[in-house]
C-alpha positions as a Markdown table, in Angstrom:
| # | Residue | x | y | z |
|---|---|---|---|---|
| 1 | Met | 2.4 | -22.5 | -17.8 |
| 2 | Ser | 2.5 | -19.2 | -16.1 |
| 3 | Cys | 3.0 | -18.4 | -12.5 |
| 4 | His | 2.5 | -14.9 | -11.0 |
| 5 | Arg | 2.5 | -13.6 | -7.5 |
| 6 | Leu | 0.8 | -10.3 | -6.4 |
| 7 | Ile | 1.2 | -8.9 | -3.0 |
| 8 | Leu | -0.9 | -6.1 | -1.7 |
| 9 | Glu | -0.1 | -4.4 | 1.6 |
| 10 | Gly | -2.0 | -1.5 | 3.1 |
| 11 | Phe | -4.5 | -0.5 | 5.7 |
| 12 | Phe | -8.1 | -1.2 | 6.5 |
| 13 | Val | -9.4 | 2.3 | 7.2 |
| 14 | Gln | -12.7 | 4.1 | 6.5 |
| 15 | Lys | -14.4 | 0.7 | 6.1 |
| 16 | Lys | -12.3 | -0.4 | 3.1 |
| 17 | Phe | -8.9 | -1.8 | 2.4 |
| 18 | Gln | -6.6 | 0.9 | 1.0 |
| 19 | Val | -3.6 | -0.4 | -0.9 |
| 20 | Arg | -0.3 | 1.3 | 0.1 |
| 21 | Glu | 2.1 | -0.9 | -1.7 |
| 22 | Met | 1.8 | -3.5 | -4.5 |
| 23 | Asp | 4.6 | -6.0 | -5.3 |
| 24 | Tyr | 4.5 | -8.4 | -8.2 |
| 25 | Tyr | 6.6 | -11.3 | -9.4 |
| 26 | Ser | 6.4 | -13.7 | -12.3 |
| 27 | Trp | 8.1 | -17.0 | -13.2 |
| 28 | Asn | 10.5 | -15.3 | -15.6 |
| 29 | Asp | 12.0 | -13.0 | -12.9 |
| 30 | His | 10.0 | -10.0 | -13.9 |
| 31 | Phe | 9.1 | -8.1 | -10.8 |
| 32 | Gly | 8.2 | -4.6 | -9.6 |
| 33 | Arg | 6.9 | -2.5 | -6.8 |
| 34 | Tyr | 4.5 | 0.4 | -6.7 |
| 35 | Ala | 3.7 | 2.8 | -3.8 |
| 36 | Phe | 0.3 | 4.5 | -3.7 |
| 37 | Val | -0.7 | 7.8 | -2.1 |
| 38 | Gln | -3.7 | 7.5 | 0.2 |
| 39 | Ser | -6.7 | 9.8 | -0.6 |
| 40 | Ala | -7.1 | 10.9 | 3.0 |
| 41 | Thr | -4.4 | 12.3 | 5.1 |
| 42 | Leu | -3.5 | 10.8 | 8.5 |
| 43 | Asn | -5.1 | 13.8 | 10.2 |
| 44 | Asp | -8.4 | 13.1 | 8.4 |
| 45 | Leu | -8.8 | 9.6 | 9.9 |
| 46 | Ser | -10.9 | 8.8 | 12.9 |
| 47 | His | -9.1 | 7.9 | 16.2 |
| 48 | Lys | -9.9 | 4.2 | 15.6 |
| 49 | Asp | -8.5 | 4.3 | 12.0 |
| 50 | Thr | -5.4 | 6.1 | 13.3 |
| 51 | Lys | -4.9 | 3.3 | 15.9 |
| 52 | Thr | -5.3 | 0.7 | 13.1 |
| 53 | Val | -2.7 | 2.4 | 11.0 |
| 54 | Asn | -0.2 | 2.6 | 13.9 |
| 55 | Phe | -0.8 | -1.1 | 14.8 |
| 56 | Ala | -0.3 | -2.2 | 11.2 |
| 57 | Lys | 2.8 | -0.1 | 10.8 |
| 58 | His | 4.5 | -1.3 | 14.1 |
| 59 | Lys | 3.2 | -4.9 | 14.2 |
| 60 | Ile | 2.5 | -6.1 | 10.7 |
| 61 | His | 4.3 | -4.6 | 7.7 |
| 62 | Gly | 6.2 | -1.5 | 8.8 |
| 63 | Leu | 4.8 | 0.8 | 6.0 |
| 64 | Thr | 4.0 | 4.4 | 6.7 |
| 65 | Tyr | 0.5 | 5.6 | 5.9 |
| 66 | Gln | 1.8 | 7.8 | 3.0 |
| 67 | Pro | 4.9 | 7.0 | 0.9 |
| 68 | Leu | 8.1 | 8.5 | 2.1 |
| 69 | Tyr | 9.9 | 10.9 | -0.3 |
| 70 | Arg | 12.3 | 8.3 | -1.5 |
| 71 | Glu | 9.4 | 6.0 | -2.4 |
| 72 | Arg | 7.9 | 8.6 | -4.8 |
| 73 | Glu | 9.9 | 7.1 | -7.7 |
| 74 | Leu | 8.0 | 3.9 | -7.2 |
| 75 | Met | 4.6 | 5.5 | -7.7 |
| 76 | Pro | 2.6 | 4.4 | -10.8 |
| 77 | Lys | 1.2 | 6.8 | -13.3 |
| 78 | Ile | -2.3 | 6.0 | -11.9 |
| 79 | Asn | -3.4 | 6.6 | -8.4 |
| 80 | Val | -6.4 | 4.1 | -8.4 |
| 81 | Leu | -6.2 | 0.4 | -8.4 |
| 82 | Ile | -9.3 | -1.2 | -9.8 |
| 83 | Met | -10.1 | -4.7 | -8.9 |
């Protein structure tokens, strides 16, 4: 039997969910975390999307829109998550 847990955190902007961080855990204590760079900058977002990002950052998960410098080491070799 296998048990896995996948956690996706991000922002719903530009009419789609953009993953900012992915955490995974498995039953054998294998775990990891990846940070993703967003395709659009914060300045490219509409006023409504900027408000959504700020709300999620301050009220939900605390993640910044783009990864901080110290999170760059957590970035995967790919920049697109295909589901």
